[in-house]
C-alpha positions in Angstrom: -3.2 -3.2 -20.5 -4.8 -1.6 -17.3 -4.6 2.1 -16.6 -3.3 3.3 -13.2 -6.7 3.5 -11.4 -7.8 0.2 -12.8 -4.7 -1.5 -11.7 -4.5 0.1 -8.3 -7.5 -1.6 -6.6 -6.4 -5.1 -7.3 -2.8 -4.3 -6.2 -4.2 -2.8 -3.0 -6.3 -5.9 -2.4 -3.3 -8.1 -3.0 -1.2 -5.9 -0.7 -3.8 -6.0 2.1 -3.9 -9.9 1.7 -0.1 -10.1 2.1 -0.4 -7.7 5.1 -2.8 -10.0 6.7 -0.7 -13.1 5.9 2.3 -11.4 7.5 0.3 -11.0 10.7 -0.5 -14.6 10.6 3.2 -15.6 10.0 2.6 -17.2 6.7 6.1 -18.2 5.5 7.4 -15.8 2.9 4.7 -13.2 3.4 6.9 -10.9 5.2 9.4 -10.5 2.5 6.7 -9.7 0.0 5.2 -7.3 2.3 8.5 -5.5 2.9 8.9 -5.2 -0.9 5.3 -3.9 -1.4 4.9 -1.5 1.4 7.0 1.3 -0.2 4.3 1.5 -2.9 1.5 1.9 -0.4 2.6 4.6 1.9 -0.4 6.6 3.3 0.0 10.3 2.5 -1.3 12.9 5.0 -4.5 14.7 3.9 -3.6 17.6 6.2 -3.3 20.9 4.4 -0.3 23.0 5.1 -1.4 26.5 6.5 1.9 28.1 5.6 1.2 27.5 1.9 -1.9 29.5 1.9 -0.3 32.6 3.5 
């Protein structure tokens, strides 16, 4: 079994493949993309100034 970091990169590659397939209107790709996108939400790297005060 793969650990989190070892599984993440192939999963991200598959997600990007499906994302591209969606943009090319491949049948069924949009449904898969909609299911997967909740796992690949970009998080802001901005630091909150109020936390350091």
